[in-house]
C-alpha positions as CSV (number, residue, x, y, z in Angstrom):
1,M,104.3,-121.0,67.2
2,A,106.1,-119.4,70.7
3,R,104.1,-119.4,74.0
4,S,103.1,-116.1,75.3
5,P,105.4,-114.6,78.2
6,K,101.9,-115.1,80.3
7,A,101.5,-118.9,79.3
8,A,105.1,-119.3,80.0
9,R,104.6,-117.9,83.2
10,E,101.5,-120.7,84.0
11,G,103.4,-123.4,83.0
12,R,105.9,-122.6,85.6
13,K,103.6,-122.2,88.3
14,L,105.2,-124.7,90.7
15,S,100.9,-126.1,91.1
16,N,101.9,-127.5,87.3
17,F,105.2,-129.5,88.4
18,L,104.2,-133.3,88.7
19,C,107.5,-133.7,90.5
20,F,106.6,-131.0,92.9
21,A,103.1,-133.3,93.5
22,V,105.1,-136.2,93.9
23,Y,107.8,-134.6,96.7
24,S,105.1,-132.5,98.8
25,A,102.9,-135.7,99.0
26,N,106.3,-137.6,100.3
27,L,106.3,-135.3,102.8
28,A,102.8,-135.4,103.6
29,F,103.0,-138.9,103.9
30,G,105.9,-138.3,106.1
31,R,104.0,-136.6,108.6
32,A,101.1,-138.7,108.2
33,Y,103.4,-141.9,109.5
34,K,105.5,-139.5,112.1
35,P,103.1,-139.7,115.0
36,L,102.5,-143.7,114.4
37,L,106.1,-144.5,113.8
38,D,107.1,-142.1,116.9
39,K,104.8,-144.1,119.0
40,V,106.7,-147.3,118.1
41,G,110.9,-145.5,118.1
42,L,111.1,-145.9,114.3
43,T,111.8,-143.7,111.3
44,Y,110.1,-143.8,108.5
45,T,113.2,-145.8,106.7
46,Q,113.6,-148.2,109.9
47,Y,109.9,-149.4,108.9
48,I,109.6,-149.6,105.3
49,A,113.0,-152.0,105.8
50,M,111.2,-154.2,108.1
51,V,108.3,-154.0,105.7
52,A,110.4,-155.0,102.7
53,L,112.0,-157.8,104.9
54,S,108.2,-159.3,105.9
55,A,107.8,-159.7,103.0
56,E,111.1,-161.5,101.7
57,D,113.6,-162.6,104.4
58,E,117.1,-163.4,104.5
59,L,117.4,-160.6,102.0
60,T,121.7,-159.7,101.2
61,V,122.3,-156.1,102.5
62,G,122.6,-155.3,98.8
63,A,119.3,-156.6,98.0
64,L,117.0,-154.7,100.4
65,G,119.0,-151.4,99.4
66,E,118.2,-152.0,95.8
67,K,114.6,-152.7,96.8
68,L,114.9,-149.0,99.0
69,F,116.6,-147.4,96.6
70,L,119.4,-146.5,98.8
71,E,123.0,-147.3,99.0
72,S,124.3,-149.9,101.5
73,N,126.3,-147.2,103.4
74,T,123.0,-145.0,104.1
75,L,121.2,-148.7,105.1
76,T,124.0,-150.2,107.1
77,P,123.3,-147.6,110.0
78,I,119.8,-148.1,110.1
79,L,120.2,-152.0,109.9
80,K,122.6,-151.2,113.2
81,K,119.9,-149.3,114.6
82,L,117.1,-152.2,114.2
83,E,119.2,-154.7,115.4
84,Q,120.1,-152.8,118.5
85,T,116.2,-152.7,119.1
86,G,115.6,-156.4,118.4
87,Y,113.6,-156.1,115.6
88,I,115.8,-157.9,112.9
89,R,119.0,-160.1,112.5
90,R,121.8,-159.5,110.8
91,Q,124.2,-162.3,109.9
92,R,127.1,-163.4,107.5
93,D,126.3,-165.8,104.9
94,P,127.9,-168.7,105.3
95,A,128.2,-169.1,102.0
96,D,129.9,-166.5,101.2
97,E,131.4,-164.4,103.8
98,R,131.7,-161.0,102.3
99,Q,127.4,-161.4,102.1
100,V,125.4,-160.0,104.9
101,R,121.4,-161.3,105.6
102,V,119.0,-159.7,106.9
103,S,115.8,-161.1,108.6
104,L,113.2,-160.1,111.1
105,T,113.0,-161.1,114.3
106,P,109.7,-162.1,116.0
107,A,109.5,-159.0,117.6
108,G,110.4,-156.9,114.6
109,R,107.5,-159.5,112.7
110,E,105.0,-158.8,115.5
111,L,105.6,-154.9,114.7
112,I,104.7,-155.4,111.5
113,E,101.6,-157.4,111.6
114,Q,100.1,-154.9,114.0
115,G,99.2,-152.9,110.3
116,L,100.5,-149.5,110.8
117,S,100.1,-148.3,107.7
118,E,96.4,-149.4,107.4
119,S,95.0,-145.9,108.7
120,L,97.4,-144.0,106.2
121,I,95.8,-145.7,103.5
122,E,92.3,-144.3,104.2
123,A,93.8,-141.1,105.4
124,T,94.8,-140.6,101.7
125,G,91.2,-140.2,100.6
126,L,91.9,-142.2,97.5
127,G,89.2,-145.2,98.2
128,D,89.3,-147.4,95.6
129,E,91.6,-145.6,93.3
130,F,94.2,-146.2,95.7
131,P,95.4,-149.2,93.8
132,V,95.0,-147.6,90.9
133,V,97.3,-144.7,92.0
134,Q,99.9,-146.5,93.9
135,K,100.3,-148.5,90.4
136,T,100.9,-145.5,89.0
137,V,103.0,-143.9,90.5
138,S,105.2,-146.7,90.8
139,R,105.5,-147.0,86.8
140,L,106.2,-143.4,87.3
141,R,109.2,-144.4,89.2
142,D,110.4,-146.9,86.5
143,N,110.0,-145.0,84.0
144,L,112.0,-142.0,85.0
145,L,114.5,-144.8,86.8
146,R,115.0,-146.4,83.2
147,H,115.0,-143.1,81.7
148,T,118.0,-142.1,83.7
149,K,119.7,-145.1,83.5
150,P,123.5,-144.6,81.9
151,A,122.9,-146.7,77.9
152,E,124.8,-149.8,78.5
153,K,127.8,-150.5,76.8
154,A,127.4,-152.8,73.6
């Protein structure tokens, strides 16, 4: 049975698009983080790079880029700026000179340990639902990435 034009219009409402809900929530997170990160002189992308390094130090630039869903040509200027501010250290891997390893400095680790994002968890208003929503959004991302991966050749 075909949908009526009115039903079709209703289905096309921006508020019915999950992608827009996720996109606009991302923008809202950016706005919420901005004053906190401005105080410490970081952008959101610089901050999440540092958070990733706080969980696993000595990552290669490529491995860090994979965690952040960023290409190395996007990530490199971010890392250079963090190195200039004294929050990270970049060094060539002695075992493979082609690889650059990245780690937090004590100053970077101290900044991350301040827990800048804790107030934002509260700001979401999700309470006990927070971990469920976080896992659901991560699963959504992973499903979409799997769906858009080019089919591997046999």
